[in-house]
ROFIRO-445568 format. One record per residue (C-alpha): residue in one letter; x, y negated, z. Coordinates in steps of 0.1 Angstrom, whole numbers, padded with zeros to 4 digits, always signed. Example, Ala and Ser with C-alpha at 12.3 -4.5 7.8 and 13.67 -1.06 7.14 Angstrom:
ROFIRO-445568
A+0123+0045+0078;S+0137+0011+0071;
This chain:
ROFIRO-445568
M+0814-1251+1104;D+0807-1288+1099;N+0838-1297+1078;S+0870-1284+1064;A+0890-1295+1095;T+0868-1274+1117;A+0872-1245+1093;E+0910-1248+1092;A+0912-1249+1130;L+0895-1215+1132;I+0926-1198+1116;Q+0948-1209+1145;L+0922-1195+1170;F+0923-1160+1154;E+0935-1133+1178;L+0947-1100+1162;G+0931-1068+1172;K+0944-1044+1146;V+0953-1040+1109;L+0921-1028+1092;N+0934-1023+1057;Q+0963-1031+1035;D+0967-1027+0997;Q+0993-1004+0982;A+1018-1032+0973;G+1014-1052+1006;R+1000-1082+0987;R+0967-1082+1006;I+0959-1073+1042;T+0927-1074+1062;L+0929-1079+1100;L+0903-1072+1126;G+0903-1096+1155;S+0883-1122+1173;I+0878-1160+1176;S+0864-1172+1209;S+0856-1136+1219;Q+0835-1131+1188;P+0846-1104+1162;A+0862-1118+1131;L+0878-1104+1099;L+0907-1122+1083;T+0920-1113+1049;M+0953-1127+1037;E+0965-1124+1001;R+0997-1137+0986;A+0991-1166+0962;A+0999-1163+0925;F+1033-1173+0913;P+1035-1208+0897;S+1034-1209+0860;D+1048-1243+0851;P+1083-1241+0836;S+1098-1268+0858;T+1090-1248+0890;L+1100-1214+0875;S+1133-1227+0863;T+1145-1232+0899;L+1124-1205+0917;H+1151-1178+0915;S+1179-1201+0928;S+1157-1210+0959;L+1154-1173+0970;A+1169-1165+1004;N+1183-1133+1020;V+1187-1115+0987;A+1198-1080+0995;N+1207-1054+0968;L+1190-1020+0972;G+1208-1003+0944;A+1223-1007+0909;N+1228-0983+0880;D+1240-0992+0845;I+1219-1023+0834;Y+1194-1020+0862;A+1195-1035+0897;W+1169-1040+0924;Y+1166-1062+0955;L+1146-1075+0984;A+1144-1112+0990;N+1125-1141+1007;L+1108-1171+0993;S+1115-1189+1025;P+1148-1187+1044;L+1128-1188+1077;A+1109-1156+1069;S+1116-1127+1092;A+1110-1099+1067;P+1114-1096+1029;D+1084-1108+1009;L+1097-1102+0974;K+1108-1071+0955;L+1131-1080+0926;N+1141-1058+0896;L+1168-1071+0872;V+1176-1057+0838;Y+1209-1072+0825;P+1217-1072+0797;C+1181-1064+0785;T+1173-1052+0750;E+1145-1061+0726;A+1128-1028+0738;H+1127-1041+0774;I+1112-1074+0763;K+1085-1057+0744;K+1077-1034+0773;Y+1070-1063+0796;S+1053-1086+0771;P+1015-1089+0770;Q+1000-1066+0744;T+0968-1049+0733;V+0965-1013+0742;R+0956-0989+0714;V+0943-0953+0715;V+0961-0929+0691;T+0957-0892+0683;E+0990-0874+0677;T+0986-0840+0659;P+1014-0814+0659;E+1022-0825+0623;I+1025-0862+0632;Y+1046-0853+0662;A+1070-0831+0642;K+1073-0854+0612;Y+1074-0888+0627;V+1073-0889+0666;R+1101-0864+0673;P+1126-0882+0651;Y+1115-0915+0667;M+1123-0900+0701;Q+1157-0889+0689;R+1165-0924+0678;K+1155-0937+0713;R+1178-0912+0730;E+1209-0924+0711;K+1235-0952+0718;G+1238-0946+0755;R+1201-0953+0763;L+1200-0924+0788;D+1234-0932+0805;W+1217-0944+0836;V+1198-0911+0839;Y+1230-0890+0835;N+1248-0912+0860;I+1223-0899+0885;T+1220-0862+0875;E+1257-0858+0870;G+1266-0874+0904;R+1281-0908+0894;N+1255-0933+0907;E+1227-0935+0933;Q+1238-0903+0951;Q+1232-0920+0984;D+1195-0924+0975;I+1189-0888+0965;I+1164-0872+0990;L+1164-0837+0975;R+1187-0819+0950;E+1180-0784+0938;S+1210-0775+0917;R+1235-0746+0913;N+1258-0765+0889;L+1257-0803+0892;G+1240-0818+0862;K+1239-0785+0842;D+1215-0762+0861;P+1186-0752+0837;E+1163-0752+0867;G+1180-0781+0885;F+1161-0813+0895;L+1164-0840+0921;L+1143-0866+0939;L+1150-0902+0947;P+1129-0934+0955;D+1116-0951+0924;M+1133-0985+0918;N+1098-1001+0919;W+1092-0991+0955;D+1103-1012+0985;R+1111-0979+1004;K+1091-0988+1034;T+1054-0992+1025;M+1040-0957+1025;A+1007-0967+1008;S+1027-0977+0978;L+1051-0948+0979;R+1068-0941+0946;I+1092-0912+0941;L+1110-0902+0909;G+1118-0866+0900;L+1145-0860+0873;V+1153-0826+0858;E+1189-0818+0849;R+1180-0802+0815;H+1188-0823+0785;D+1165-0803+0762;L+1133-0815+0778;W+1126-0849+0763;S+1089-0851+0772;L+1059-0829+0781;R+1059-0819+0744;D+1089-0797+0751;L+1073-0777+0778;K+1065-0740+0771;Q+1044-0714+0788;S+1076-0697+0799;D+1083-0728+0820;V+1053-0724+0842;K+1070-0705+0870;W+1098-0731+0873;L+1074-0760+0871;K+1053-0746+0900;K+1085-0742+0920;V+1094-0779+0912;Q+1059-0790+0922;E+1060-0772+0956;K+1096-0783+0964;I+1086-0820+0956;M+1056-0820+0978;E+1074-0802+1007;A+1103-0827+1006;V+1081-0858+1005;E+1059-0845+1033;R+1090-0836+1054;I+1109-0869+1048;Y+1081-0894+1047;G+1053-0877+1066;V+1029-0879+1037;E+1007-0848+1036;K+1006-0828+1003;D+0970-0835+0997;L+0978-0872+0998;L+1002-0870+0969;K+0997-0874+0932;L+1022-0859+0907;Y+1020-0870+0870;V+1040-0875+0839;H+1036-0901+0812;Y+1031-0897+0775;Q+1046-0915+0759;P+1072-0919+0786;T+1094-0950+0789;Y+1125-0929+0783;Y+1130-0895+0767;H+1144-0874+0796;F+1117-0854+0813;H+1107-0868+0847;I+1079-0867+0872;H+1063-0895+0891;V+1051-0890+0927;T+1028-0915+0944;S+1004-0917+0973;T+0967-0913+0967;Q+0965-0947+0986;H+0984-0963+0957;E+0961-0986+0938;P+0961-0973+0902;S+0980-0995+0878;A+0981-0994+0840;T+1008-0968+0842;Q+0984-0944+0860;A+0955-0950+0836;V+0936-0924+0818;L+0953-0914+0785;K+0987-0926+0799;A+0993-0905+0830;F+0989-0867+0827;S+0983-0849+0860;F+1012-0825+0867;P+0990-0797+0881;N+0967-0800+0851;L+0997-0799+0828;I+1008-0766+0844;A+0973-0752+0840;Q+0973-0762+0803;L+1006-0744+0798;E+0992-0713+0814;S+0964-0712+0789;L+0987-0712+0759;S+0988-0680+0738;S+1024-0668+0744;P+1055-0676+0765;S+1071-0693+0735;A+1041-0715+0728;S+1046-0752+0737;L+1027-0785+0740;A+1043-0794+0707;D+1016-0773+0691;T+0987-0792+0706;T+0969-0825+0696;L+0973-0852+0722;T+0953-0885+0725;Y+0969-0913+0744;T+0974-0950+0746;M+1002-0974+0737;G+1009-1011+0734;D+1007-1026+0700;V+1041-1043+0702;S+1058-1010+0708;D+1081-0996+0681;L+1061-0964+0680;W+1030-0983+0671;T+1046-1006+0645;E+1068-0978+0629;V+1044-0948+0630;F+1008-0953+0641;L+1000-0987+0625;P+1013-0975+0590;L+0992-0943+0595;K+0961-0964+0604;E+0967-0986+0572;G+0972-0955+0550;K+1009-0962+0545;K+1039-0940+0550;P+1055-0944+0585;Y+1092-0953+0590;Q+1116-0923+0587;D+1153-0924+0592;S+1167-0909+0560;A+1197-0892+0579;M+1173-0876+0604;V+1150-0864+0577;A+1179-0848+0558;S+1192-0831+0590;S+1159-0816+0597;E+1155-0801+0562;
């Protein structure tokens, strides 16, 4: 290659043989082909979004072919094109409107901290924090799904004997962050119908039989509907979760791990069941164990509970909740 013009001309001469590899989000693809009868590899990757305010202020209004995939409460998700000439969507959009301060914190840059939560810290400070975060309609979008008001057309499996009230009921639907077509980035969400399960902390040894059934039903459904074999699926739960209604995440093993699947954030569902089996009695729960996990330092849980504990100060406590628990 003598100069840049010669190098640029080679791209036009590339002849596709096959797709060699593609990342889980479809942002990067490697093609095997040839140029002038010689084998060649071509890797294409989407460029980064511009960062200057003048460009970003008009970027959203220049989008073409915006198609809504679904909406529920304050959340909506779409496919769109950066160019009106594109033949297939090249953007996945998620909209939160109106968003809260908690949403802004969630998506803001932050330092990740490692914390250790003892049963005492959980009972005295974290459980009341969870209760506050479940109030004022924060879970309406979940109940809209489990009780049959929204997103019913998206449900791929429902196991329920009494809509929204079955103690063993659960359902599956595509995660709002999945484009619903790229199998390598498959993301499915499992929601239980029970309102008493806020997080993995509420699981008891007596739940093991049910949890095993849920796990098997999930894997069978995903394999049947999407053709992804069971041993190509990962099931996990978060602690701390984004919202306090027990739910299970399902992804492909081809899914490139993100921060939400990191060690000390994502807890393997099969390992969780095994841990429950090892508890001392059917009534024993994960509320009785010490957990170490990560959180961002702009989260309310860090600023209200774990930062004061680190500094030797008393964490925030809602006086009404303290009184009700006494």
